[in-house]
N, C-alpha and C positions, 0 to 999 in steps of 0.2 A: 322170900325176900324179906329180910328183917329191917327194923328201923335203924340198926347199926350201919347198914349199907347206905341208907339215905343220909345219915349224919356224916359218913366218910366222904360221900360225893359233895355234900355242902362244904365240908372243910377244905377239900381240894379246890373247889370253885372259889372260895374266899381267898385261899392262899395264892392261887394262880392270879387272881385279879389284883391282889396287892403287889405281888412280885412284878406283874406286868406293868402296873403303873409306876413303880419305882424304877424299873429298867427303862421305861419310855422317857421318864423325866431325866434320867441320867444319859440319855442319848444312845441307848443300846436297843434300838428297835428290833434288830435281828434276834437278839437273845430273848427279848420279850415274846416274840413270835414263837421261838423254840420252847419257851416255858409254857405257853398256852397249848402248843401241840403236845408236849409231854403230859400235861394235865389231862388233855382229851384222851390220849392213848391209855393212860392209867385207868381212867373211868371206863373206857370201852373194854379193857381187859377184865374189869370187875363185872360188867354188865353182860358180856357175851354168853357166859354159861346160863344165865337166866333167860336170855332170848332163845337159846338152843332148847332149853326145857319147855319154853312156851310153844315153839314149833312142834316139838315132839308130842305135847299134849293136844295140840290142834290136829295133828296127824292121827293120833289115836281116836280123837273124838269123831272125826269124819271117816275113820278107818280107810285111809288112802294107802 
């Protein structure tokens, strides 16, 4: 896991929080929620391969 991934996650978090605040102040709470959900899903798609690799490493470590 490189530092680039951490910067991308931070950028998505900042962007989602700014967009969420703008949309909430505009009275569009539903779209703010969907924006937050989309940001969460995007980050999860980036993280899932690393979690899978972690579980494979643990499995090999304990040779289950």
